[in-house]
C-alpha positions as CSV (number, residue, x, y, z in Angstrom):
1,M,32.9,32.1,-70.9
2,V,29.7,31.0,-72.6
3,E,27.1,33.7,-73.3
4,R,23.5,33.2,-72.3
5,P,21.3,32.3,-75.4
6,P,18.7,35.0,-76.3
7,S,15.6,35.0,-74.2
8,G,12.9,32.6,-75.5
9,S,15.3,30.8,-77.9
10,I,15.6,27.8,-75.6
11,P,12.7,25.4,-76.0
12,D,10.5,24.4,-73.0
13,T,10.8,20.7,-74.0
14,P,12.7,17.6,-72.9
15,G,16.1,17.2,-74.5
16,S,19.9,17.0,-74.1
17,Y,22.3,19.9,-74.1
18,Q,26.0,20.1,-74.8
19,F,28.5,22.7,-73.6
20,K,31.5,23.2,-76.0
21,D,34.9,24.9,-75.6
22,G,36.5,27.3,-78.0
23,D,37.7,24.5,-80.2
24,G,34.2,23.0,-80.6
25,R,34.9,20.0,-78.3
26,V,32.0,18.8,-76.1
27,I,33.1,19.3,-72.5
28,Y,29.7,18.6,-70.8
29,V,26.5,16.8,-71.7
30,G,23.3,16.9,-69.6
31,K,19.6,16.0,-69.9
32,A,16.5,18.0,-68.9
33,K,12.8,17.6,-68.6
34,S,12.7,21.3,-69.7
35,L,15.7,22.6,-71.5
36,R,14.7,26.2,-70.8
37,S,14.4,25.7,-67.1
38,R,17.6,23.6,-66.7
39,L,19.9,25.8,-68.9
40,S,18.8,29.0,-67.1
41,N,20.3,27.6,-63.9
42,Y,23.8,27.7,-65.4
43,F,23.6,31.5,-66.3
44,Q,23.6,33.0,-62.8
45,N,26.2,34.4,-60.4
46,P,29.1,31.8,-60.5
47,R,29.3,32.1,-56.7
48,N,26.0,30.4,-56.5
49,L,27.2,27.4,-58.6
50,A,29.1,24.4,-57.4
51,S,32.8,24.9,-58.0
52,R,33.0,22.2,-60.7
53,T,29.9,23.6,-62.5
54,A,31.3,27.2,-62.3
55,Q,34.6,26.0,-63.8
56,M,32.7,24.2,-66.6
57,V,30.7,27.3,-67.5
58,A,33.8,29.5,-67.4
59,T,35.6,27.1,-69.8
60,A,32.7,26.7,-72.3
61,E,32.3,29.0,-75.3
62,S,28.9,27.8,-76.6
63,V,26.0,25.7,-75.7
64,E,23.8,23.6,-78.0
65,W,20.8,21.4,-77.5
66,V,18.7,18.6,-79.1
67,Q,15.0,18.4,-78.5
68,V,13.2,15.0,-78.0
69,D,9.7,14.0,-77.3
70,T,10.0,12.4,-73.8
71,E,12.2,12.6,-70.7
72,V,13.2,8.9,-71.3
73,E,14.5,9.8,-74.8
74,A,16.5,12.6,-73.2
75,L,18.1,10.1,-70.9
76,L,19.0,7.8,-73.7
77,L,20.4,10.6,-75.8
78,E,22.5,12.0,-72.9
79,Y,24.1,8.6,-72.4
80,S,24.9,8.0,-76.0
81,L,26.5,11.5,-76.4
82,I,28.6,10.9,-73.3
83,Q,29.8,7.6,-74.6
84,R,30.6,9.2,-78.0
85,H,32.4,12.4,-76.8
86,K,33.6,11.4,-73.3
87,P,33.3,15.0,-72.0
88,R,35.9,16.1,-69.4
89,F,33.3,17.5,-67.0
90,N,31.1,14.4,-67.0
91,I,31.7,11.4,-64.8
92,R,33.7,8.5,-66.2
93,Y,33.4,4.8,-65.8
94,M,36.6,2.9,-65.1
95,D,37.8,-0.7,-64.7
96,D,34.6,-2.1,-66.4
97,K,36.7,-5.0,-67.5
98,S,35.5,-7.6,-69.9
99,Y,34.0,-10.2,-67.5
100,P,33.8,-13.9,-68.5
101,F,30.5,-15.5,-69.4
102,L,29.4,-19.0,-70.0
103,C,28.0,-19.0,-73.5
104,V,25.8,-21.7,-75.2
105,T,26.0,-21.1,-79.0
106,S,22.3,-21.8,-79.7
107,S,22.7,-20.4,-83.2
108,D,25.0,-23.2,-84.2
109,E,23.8,-26.4,-85.8
110,W,25.5,-28.3,-83.0
111,P,25.5,-25.8,-80.1
112,R,28.7,-25.7,-77.9
113,A,29.4,-24.4,-74.4
114,M,32.4,-22.1,-74.0
115,V,33.8,-19.4,-71.8
116,I,34.0,-16.0,-73.6
117,R,34.7,-12.4,-73.0
118,G,33.9,-9.3,-75.1
119,K,30.9,-8.6,-77.3
120,H,27.9,-10.9,-77.4
121,K,26.4,-12.3,-80.6
122,R,22.7,-12.2,-81.1
123,G,21.1,-15.7,-80.8
124,N,23.5,-17.1,-78.3
125,R,22.6,-17.7,-74.6
126,Y,24.9,-16.1,-72.0
127,F,25.2,-16.8,-68.3
128,G,27.1,-14.7,-65.8
129,P,29.2,-12.6,-65.7
130,Y,31.5,-14.3,-63.2
131,G,34.3,-12.8,-61.2
132,H,36.8,-15.3,-62.5
133,A,37.0,-17.5,-65.5
134,Y,38.0,-20.5,-63.4
135,A,34.7,-20.4,-61.6
136,I,32.8,-20.9,-64.9
137,R,35.2,-23.7,-66.0
138,E,34.7,-25.6,-62.8
139,T,30.9,-25.3,-63.0
140,L,31.0,-26.3,-66.7
141,D,33.2,-29.3,-66.0
142,L,30.8,-30.6,-63.4
143,L,27.7,-30.1,-65.6
144,L,29.2,-31.9,-68.7
145,R,28.8,-35.2,-66.9
146,E,25.0,-34.8,-67.0
147,F,24.7,-32.6,-70.1
148,P,27.6,-33.7,-72.4
149,I,27.3,-31.1,-75.1
150,R,30.4,-30.3,-77.2
151,T,33.0,-27.7,-76.0
152,C,35.4,-28.0,-78.9
153,S,36.0,-25.4,-81.6
154,D,34.4,-25.6,-85.0
155,N,37.8,-26.6,-86.6
156,K,38.3,-29.5,-84.2
157,F,34.7,-30.6,-84.6
158,G,35.1,-30.6,-88.4
159,R,38.5,-32.5,-88.2
160,H,37.0,-35.3,-86.0
161,E,33.9,-35.4,-88.2
162,K,36.1,-36.1,-91.3
163,L,38.2,-38.7,-89.3
164,G,35.1,-40.4,-88.1
165,R,36.8,-40.8,-84.7
166,P,35.7,-38.9,-81.6
167,C,38.1,-37.0,-79.3
168,L,39.1,-37.9,-75.7
169,L,36.1,-36.0,-74.2
170,F,33.7,-38.5,-75.7
171,H,35.6,-41.4,-74.1
172,I,35.5,-39.8,-70.6
173,E,31.8,-39.2,-71.1
174,K,32.0,-35.3,-71.2
175,C,30.7,-35.1,-74.8
176,A,27.9,-37.0,-76.5
177,G,29.9,-37.3,-79.8
178,P,27.7,-35.4,-82.3
179,C,30.7,-35.2,-84.6
180,V,30.6,-39.0,-85.3
181,G,26.8,-39.4,-85.1
182,E,26.7,-40.9,-81.6
183,I,23.7,-38.7,-80.9
184,G,20.9,-37.4,-83.1
185,P,19.9,-33.7,-83.6
186,E,16.7,-34.0,-81.6
187,E,18.3,-35.7,-78.6
188,Y,21.2,-33.2,-78.7
189,T,18.8,-30.2,-78.8
190,E,17.0,-31.7,-75.8
191,L,20.3,-32.0,-74.0
192,V,21.2,-28.3,-74.8
193,D,17.7,-27.2,-73.6
194,Q,18.2,-29.1,-70.3
195,L,21.6,-27.4,-69.8
196,V,20.2,-24.0,-70.5
197,G,17.2,-24.7,-68.1
198,F,19.6,-25.8,-65.4
199,L,21.7,-22.7,-65.7
200,E,18.6,-20.6,-65.5
201,G,17.8,-22.2,-62.2
202,D,15.5,-25.2,-63.0
203,T,17.5,-27.7,-61.0
204,D,14.9,-29.7,-59.1
205,E,13.8,-31.7,-62.2
206,V,17.3,-32.7,-63.0
207,V,18.1,-33.8,-59.4
208,A,14.8,-35.7,-59.2
209,S,15.4,-37.5,-62.5
210,L,18.9,-38.6,-61.5
211,E,17.7,-39.8,-58.1
212,A,15.0,-41.9,-59.7
213,E,17.3,-43.4,-62.3
214,M,19.9,-44.3,-59.6
215,A,17.2,-45.9,-57.4
216,E,15.8,-47.9,-60.4
217,A,19.3,-49.1,-61.3
218,A,19.9,-50.2,-57.8
219,A,16.5,-51.9,-57.5
220,T,17.4,-54.0,-60.6
221,M,20.8,-54.8,-59.1
222,E,22.6,-52.8,-61.9
223,Y,25.1,-51.5,-59.4
224,E,27.7,-50.2,-61.8
225,L,25.0,-48.1,-63.6
226,A,23.7,-46.9,-60.3
227,A,27.2,-45.8,-59.3
228,R,27.5,-43.8,-62.5
229,F,24.1,-42.1,-61.8
230,R,25.4,-41.4,-58.2
231,D,28.6,-39.7,-59.6
232,R,26.6,-37.6,-62.0
233,L,24.2,-36.6,-59.2
234,G,27.2,-35.6,-57.1
235,S,28.5,-33.4,-59.9
236,V,25.1,-31.8,-60.4
237,R,24.8,-31.0,-56.7
238,K,28.2,-29.5,-56.6
239,A,27.3,-27.2,-59.5
240,I,24.1,-26.2,-57.6
241,E,26.1,-25.3,-54.5
242,K,28.1,-22.9,-56.6
243,Q,24.9,-21.0,-57.4
244,Q,24.2,-19.4,-54.0
245,M,20.5,-19.5,-53.0
246,V,19.4,-16.1,-51.6
247,A,15.7,-15.8,-52.3
248,P,12.5,-17.9,-53.1
249,R,12.7,-19.6,-56.5
250,S,10.1,-17.3,-58.0
251,E,12.1,-14.1,-57.6
252,D,14.2,-12.4,-60.3
253,F,16.1,-9.2,-59.3
254,D,19.4,-7.3,-59.5
255,M,21.0,-6.2,-56.3
256,I,23.3,-3.1,-56.5
257,G,25.9,-2.2,-53.8
258,L,28.0,1.0,-53.6
259,A,31.1,2.2,-51.8
260,D,32.4,5.7,-52.4
261,D,34.3,8.7,-51.2
262,E,34.5,12.3,-52.5
263,L,36.3,11.3,-55.7
264,E,35.4,7.8,-56.8
265,A,32.8,5.1,-56.3
266,S,32.8,1.3,-56.6
267,V,29.7,-0.4,-57.9
268,Q,28.9,-4.2,-57.6
269,V,25.8,-6.0,-58.8
270,F,24.5,-9.5,-58.1
271,Y,22.2,-11.0,-60.7
272,V,19.6,-13.1,-58.9
273,R,17.4,-15.4,-61.1
274,K,14.9,-17.8,-59.7
275,G,16.3,-17.2,-56.3
276,R,20.0,-17.9,-57.1
277,V,23.0,-15.7,-57.6
278,M,23.6,-16.4,-61.3
279,G,26.4,-13.8,-61.9
280,Q,28.0,-10.6,-60.7
281,R,29.7,-7.6,-62.1
282,G,31.6,-4.5,-60.9
283,F,33.1,-1.2,-62.1
284,L,34.4,2.1,-60.8
285,I,33.0,5.6,-61.3
286,D,35.3,8.5,-61.5
287,K,33.4,11.4,-60.0
288,V,34.6,14.2,-62.3
289,E,31.5,16.1,-61.1
290,E,30.1,16.3,-57.6
291,L,27.3,13.7,-57.1
292,S,24.8,13.1,-54.3
293,R,24.0,9.5,-53.4
294,A,20.8,9.7,-55.4
295,E,22.7,10.9,-58.5
296,L,25.3,8.3,-58.0
297,V,22.7,5.5,-58.0
298,A,21.2,6.9,-61.1
299,K,24.6,6.9,-62.9
300,A,25.2,3.3,-61.8
301,L,21.8,2.3,-63.3
302,E,22.7,4.0,-66.6
303,R,26.0,2.1,-66.8
304,L,24.4,-1.2,-66.0
305,Y,21.4,-1.1,-68.3
306,F,22.1,1.1,-71.3
307,D,24.2,-1.8,-72.6
308,D,22.5,-5.1,-73.2
309,N,22.0,-6.7,-69.8
310,P,23.5,-10.2,-70.1
311,M,21.0,-11.7,-67.7
312,G,17.9,-10.1,-69.1
313,D,16.1,-7.1,-67.7
314,P,14.9,-7.8,-64.1
315,K,11.5,-7.3,-62.6
316,T,13.0,-5.5,-59.6
317,V,16.2,-3.5,-59.1
318,L,17.3,-3.3,-55.4
319,V,19.5,-0.3,-54.6
320,P,21.1,1.2,-51.4
321,D,19.4,4.6,-52.1
322,L,16.6,5.6,-54.4
323,P,17.9,7.3,-57.6
324,E,17.3,10.8,-58.6
325,A,14.1,10.9,-60.7
326,Q,13.1,7.4,-59.7
327,E,9.9,7.4,-61.9
328,L,12.0,8.3,-65.0
329,Y,14.3,5.3,-64.5
330,E,11.5,2.9,-63.7
331,E,9.7,4.0,-66.9
332,W,12.9,3.6,-68.9
333,L,13.6,0.1,-67.5
334,S,9.9,-0.9,-68.0
335,N,10.0,0.1,-71.6
336,M,13.1,-2.1,-72.2
337,R,11.5,-5.1,-70.3
338,G,8.1,-4.7,-71.8
339,S,6.5,-4.9,-68.3
340,A,6.6,-3.0,-65.1
341,V,10.0,-2.7,-63.3
342,E,10.3,-1.5,-59.7
343,I,13.3,0.2,-58.1
344,R,13.3,0.1,-54.4
345,V,15.5,-0.1,-51.2
346,P,15.4,-3.3,-49.2
347,R,14.7,-2.5,-45.6
348,R,14.7,-5.8,-43.8
349,G,15.1,-9.6,-44.0
350,D,17.1,-11.7,-46.5
351,K,17.3,-9.0,-49.1
352,R,18.7,-6.4,-46.7
353,A,21.3,-9.0,-45.7
354,L,22.2,-9.6,-49.3
355,L,22.5,-5.8,-49.9
356,E,25.0,-5.8,-47.1
357,T,27.0,-8.6,-48.8
358,V,27.0,-6.8,-52.1
359,T,28.0,-3.5,-50.5
360,R,30.8,-5.4,-48.7
361,N,32.0,-6.7,-52.1
362,A,32.0,-3.1,-53.4
363,T,33.9,-1.8,-50.4
364,E,36.6,-4.5,-50.7
365,R,37.0,-3.8,-54.4
366,F,37.3,-0.1,-53.7
367,Q,39.9,-0.7,-51.0
368,R,41.9,-2.9,-53.4
369,H,41.7,-0.1,-56.0
370,R,42.9,2.5,-53.6
371,L,45.7,0.3,-52.3
372,K,46.9,-0.4,-55.9
373,R,47.0,3.4,-56.5
374,A,48.8,3.9,-53.2
375,S,51.5,1.3,-53.9
376,D,52.2,2.3,-57.5
377,H,55.6,4.0,-57.5
378,N,54.9,6.2,-60.5
379,S,51.7,7.5,-58.9
380,R,53.5,8.2,-55.7
381,S,56.3,10.0,-57.4
382,K,53.8,12.0,-59.4
383,A,51.8,12.9,-56.3
384,L,54.9,14.2,-54.4
385,N,56.0,16.3,-57.4
386,E,52.5,17.7,-57.9
387,L,52.3,18.6,-54.2
388,Q,55.6,20.5,-54.5
389,D,54.2,22.4,-57.6
390,Y,50.7,23.1,-56.4
391,L,51.7,24.2,-52.8
392,G,54.9,26.0,-53.8
393,L,57.1,23.8,-51.5
394,P,60.9,24.2,-51.6
395,M,61.3,20.5,-52.2
396,S,59.3,17.3,-52.8
397,P,57.8,16.3,-49.5
398,L,59.4,13.0,-48.9
399,R,58.1,12.9,-45.3
400,I,54.6,14.1,-44.6
401,E,53.0,14.2,-41.1
402,C,49.3,14.6,-40.7
403,Y,47.4,15.4,-37.4
404,D,43.8,14.9,-36.4
405,M,41.7,15.2,-33.2
406,S,38.9,13.0,-32.0
407,H,36.4,13.3,-29.1
408,I,32.7,13.0,-28.1
409,Q,31.4,16.2,-26.5
410,G,34.9,16.9,-25.1
411,T,35.4,13.5,-23.4
412,D,38.3,11.2,-24.2
413,Y,40.1,13.9,-26.2
414,V,42.9,12.4,-28.3
415,G,45.1,13.3,-31.2
416,S,46.8,11.3,-33.8
417,M,49.9,11.7,-36.0
418,V,50.4,9.5,-39.1
419,V,53.5,9.6,-41.2
420,V,54.0,9.0,-44.9
421,E,57.5,8.7,-46.4
422,D,58.0,8.5,-50.1
423,G,54.3,8.2,-50.5
424,L,53.9,5.1,-48.3
425,A,52.6,4.9,-44.7
426,K,55.3,4.5,-42.1
427,K,53.3,3.0,-39.3
428,S,56.3,2.7,-37.0
429,D,56.4,6.5,-36.7
430,Y,52.7,6.9,-35.9
431,R,52.0,8.5,-32.6
432,R,48.9,8.9,-30.3
433,F,48.3,11.8,-27.9
434,K,46.0,11.9,-25.0
435,I,45.0,15.6,-24.5
436,K,45.9,16.8,-21.1
437,T,45.4,20.6,-20.9
438,V,42.2,21.2,-22.8
439,D,38.8,21.2,-21.1
440,G,35.6,20.8,-23.1
441,N,35.3,21.0,-26.9
442,D,38.2,23.1,-28.3
443,D,39.9,21.6,-31.4
444,F,42.2,24.6,-31.9
445,A,43.6,24.4,-28.4
446,A,43.9,20.6,-28.6
447,M,45.8,20.8,-31.9
448,E,48.1,23.4,-30.4
449,E,48.9,21.0,-27.5
450,V,49.6,18.1,-29.7
451,L,51.9,20.0,-32.1
452,M,53.7,21.7,-29.2
453,R,54.4,18.4,-27.6
454,R,55.5,16.8,-30.9
455,F,57.8,19.7,-32.0
456,S,59.1,20.6,-28.6
457,A,60.5,17.1,-28.4
458,Y,62.0,17.6,-31.9
459,V,63.7,21.0,-30.9
460,E,65.1,19.4,-27.7
461,D,66.4,16.4,-29.6
462,K,67.9,18.7,-32.2
463,A,69.8,20.7,-29.6
464,R,71.7,17.6,-28.3
465,P,75.0,16.5,-29.7
466,V,74.6,14.2,-32.7
467,E,75.7,11.1,-30.8
468,E,73.1,11.7,-28.0
469,R,70.1,12.3,-30.2
470,S,67.3,9.7,-29.9
471,G,66.7,9.7,-33.7
472,K,62.9,9.9,-33.3
473,F,62.5,13.5,-34.2
474,S,65.8,14.4,-35.9
475,Y,64.1,14.1,-39.4
476,P,61.5,16.9,-39.6
477,P,58.6,16.7,-42.1
478,Q,58.9,18.5,-45.4
479,L,55.1,19.0,-45.1
480,L,52.9,19.3,-42.1
481,V,49.2,18.6,-42.7
482,V,46.5,19.4,-40.1
483,D,42.9,18.2,-40.6
484,G,40.5,21.2,-40.7
485,G,40.3,24.7,-42.0
486,K,41.8,28.1,-41.4
487,G,41.5,27.8,-37.6
488,Q,43.6,24.7,-37.4
489,L,46.1,26.2,-39.8
490,T,46.4,29.3,-37.5
491,S,47.0,27.0,-34.5
492,A,49.7,25.1,-36.3
493,M,51.4,28.3,-37.4
494,R,51.3,29.7,-33.9
495,V,53.2,26.6,-32.6
496,L,55.8,26.7,-35.3
497,D,56.4,30.5,-34.7
498,E,56.8,29.9,-31.0
499,L,59.4,27.2,-31.6
500,G,61.2,29.0,-34.4
501,L,60.3,26.4,-37.0
502,R,58.2,28.4,-39.3
503,D,60.9,28.6,-42.0
504,E,61.9,25.0,-41.6
505,I,58.5,23.2,-41.8
506,P,55.9,24.0,-44.4
507,V,52.3,23.6,-43.1
508,V,48.9,23.3,-44.7
509,S,45.4,22.4,-43.6
510,L,42.9,20.2,-45.5
511,A,39.2,20.9,-45.1
512,K,37.2,17.7,-45.7
513,Q,33.9,19.2,-46.9
514,F,35.3,20.5,-50.3
515,E,38.8,19.1,-50.2
516,E,40.2,22.6,-49.9
517,V,43.8,23.2,-49.0
518,F,44.7,26.3,-47.0
519,V,48.2,27.7,-46.9
520,P,49.8,30.5,-44.8
521,G,49.6,34.0,-46.2
522,R,46.7,33.3,-48.7
523,A,43.1,34.1,-48.0
524,D,41.6,31.8,-50.6
525,S,42.0,28.0,-50.5
526,I,43.8,26.0,-53.1
527,R,41.7,23.4,-54.9
528,L,43.8,20.6,-56.2
529,P,42.6,19.1,-59.5
530,R,40.1,16.3,-58.7
531,Q,42.0,13.8,-60.8
532,S,45.4,14.7,-59.5
533,E,47.6,12.2,-57.6
534,A,48.4,14.9,-55.1
535,L,44.8,15.1,-54.0
536,Y,44.5,11.3,-53.7
537,L,47.6,11.3,-51.5
538,L,46.4,14.1,-49.2
539,Q,43.0,12.5,-48.9
540,R,44.5,9.1,-48.1
541,I,46.7,10.7,-45.4
542,R,43.8,12.6,-43.9
543,D,41.6,9.5,-43.8
544,E,44.3,7.5,-42.2
545,S,44.9,10.1,-39.5
546,H,41.2,10.2,-38.8
547,R,41.0,6.4,-38.6
548,F,44.0,6.3,-36.2
549,A,42.5,9.0,-34.0
550,I,39.1,7.3,-33.9
551,T,40.6,3.9,-33.0
552,Y,42.5,5.4,-30.1
553,H,39.5,7.3,-28.9
554,R,37.4,4.2,-28.9
555,Q,40.0,2.3,-27.0
556,L,40.0,4.9,-24.2
557,R,36.2,5.2,-24.2
558,D,35.7,1.4,-24.0
559,K,38.2,1.2,-21.2
560,R,36.5,3.9,-19.3
561,M,33.0,2.5,-19.9
562,T,34.0,-1.0,-18.9
563,K,35.8,0.1,-15.7
564,S,34.1,-1.8,-12.8
565,V,33.5,-1.0,-9.1
566,L,35.3,-4.2,-8.5
567,D,38.6,-2.9,-10.0
568,D,41.5,-2.0,-7.7
569,V,40.6,-4.4,-4.9
570,P,43.7,-6.1,-3.5
571,G,43.6,-9.8,-4.1
572,L,40.6,-9.7,-6.6
573,G,42.1,-10.5,-10.0
574,P,40.3,-10.9,-13.3
575,T,39.5,-14.6,-12.7
576,R,38.0,-14.0,-9.2
577,K,36.1,-11.0,-10.5
578,K,34.6,-13.0,-13.3
579,R,33.6,-15.8,-11.0
580,L,32.2,-13.5,-8.4
581,V,29.9,-11.7,-11.0
582,K,28.8,-15.0,-12.4
583,E,27.8,-16.5,-9.0
584,F,25.9,-13.4,-7.8
585,G,24.4,-12.7,-11.2
586,G,25.8,-9.2,-11.8
587,V,27.9,-6.4,-10.4
588,R,25.0,-4.7,-8.6
589,K,24.2,-7.9,-6.8
590,V,27.8,-8.2,-5.7
591,Q,27.5,-4.6,-4.4
592,A,24.4,-5.6,-2.4
593,A,25.9,-8.7,-0.9
594,T,26.6,-8.8,2.9
595,L,30.0,-9.6,4.4
596,E,28.7,-13.0,5.5
597,E,27.6,-13.8,1.9
598,L,31.0,-12.9,0.6
599,Q,32.9,-14.8,3.2
600,A,30.7,-17.9,2.7
601,L,32.3,-18.4,-0.7
602,T,34.8,-21.2,-0.2
603,W,37.0,-20.2,-3.1
604,L,37.3,-16.5,-1.9
605,P,39.7,-15.9,1.0
606,D,38.0,-14.2,4.0
607,A,40.6,-11.4,4.0
608,V,39.8,-10.6,0.3
609,G,36.0,-10.8,1.0
610,A,36.4,-8.3,3.9
611,T,38.5,-6.0,1.8
612,L,36.0,-6.1,-1.0
613,Y,33.1,-5.4,1.4
614,D,35.0,-2.4,2.8
615,H,35.8,-1.1,-0.7
616,L,32.1,-1.3,-1.7
617,H,30.7,0.3,1.5
618,R,33.2,3.0,2.3
619,P,31.7,6.5,2.8
620,G,31.4,8.2,-0.6
621,G,32.7,5.1,-2.3
622,S,31.7,3.0,-5.2
623,R,28.0,2.6,-4.2
């Protein structure tokens, strides 16, 4: 464990600090406005520290620091050290794949347009990133009709230049033919500038020019030329449609959306320039350390803007939550831009709607990521083997059952059972339980009732001759998981003891707040490694059982809340009820109707009208 540096040796200045292990490897990097104040927080009773922080301090053997002049410099230094050393206790960025960009090689003598990935070269213009390369190619193909700059490689350009013969793209009017002198340098430069301007959002001038040329050609009865302008105008408009308009043309901003759980986060960003979505990007954050939403937003900003922003630094960054040390990040971004940058949360209007769209993209990307992990056979096998090792199970838990309760203030109490076999959900074995014997809010008693009903059925089925068994419960779980803490674990153990299944079925409980696993006979919880496949599997099972319970609870609640005083009246079916409510203008007006008014309805039989009136006006009845 690292020793506290001598009193007064830590400077009271901004800087970055690094904790190192016994082999001198950097295991954690942090930043501070005051190194003395920040580092003193680590040297206190470990019980007062977050579990991950306490583990880091226990692992470290030394701490060093680097002083800088400002807090912004401390932020920059922290990020560069994390990228260099990749410390095990700092968060990690994943799946930040090389997104495709549309590049215009402005530094070339004859600039070309191409789709690229990877590092950017100084002097070239980049547009994007795009989610898929085909999206750029479609846009570029449409624009080449109006801005026919070359797309060929330098070798192909040189070959046709020597031959004195242009390639096919020139003949189909998708290249101006600079290789054979069909266009001069000044005209070609103007063409490139027009394409760059269009990609930056200046589309009105191009559309107006094409419309004017088409009208002029038609007026002079040059109909073939007018048709060509018409086709070019159609291509330009299709390209504009691909750039979604989301704000006034004067606005430039980046919109960031987040979706996360306790272990990971998905980040998506839309780059909006001159009111149009000009590109998007996404990546995943591996939460090696515990992060609040404000800290998570700060980490997302670091990842997005420490590297060169391909779309240029925006005037405004819109986020779902304000970052920790907002002023620091605004100062840093303002320094990079050279003018003021604002970070804020959109509260209403079109920008709030766009934030919801970006967040939905982040959520869908996150779900795909988790689904990929779940379906990967190696990950599933590793998860089951890790569970056996970490929990001391007699065998790998090929069948896992997880139980959860759901209610609102004791009403519509339900329980759920979800099943995972070989690491995959087996939805055909899911079960729902409506709590029958528990009054009020008592999760422990409700858990006991559900488990007693489930495993009593298993014991009864097991006692039958093999040929008479139903097969539903003859395969007990190798691991029983209950959602909650020690109380729920005690309830589960009590049921298993009563039914004589304690030695046959291992049981654990999973507490959501800190992802702690409680096992019988052990006072302290087991904390599975945050990056382990075992923890991912348990978390996924718990979340699925919670979702399944909530869904059933909502169904019961909605059914109860939509139950009408018009229900259970003989002869009054759904169609007649709907028409009755429509004609009277509401259920209350039906209740207030007289017998004569009901029987005056030509489509409602008199006998049904009389029965309905009696049902609504009986003593102590529905009124």
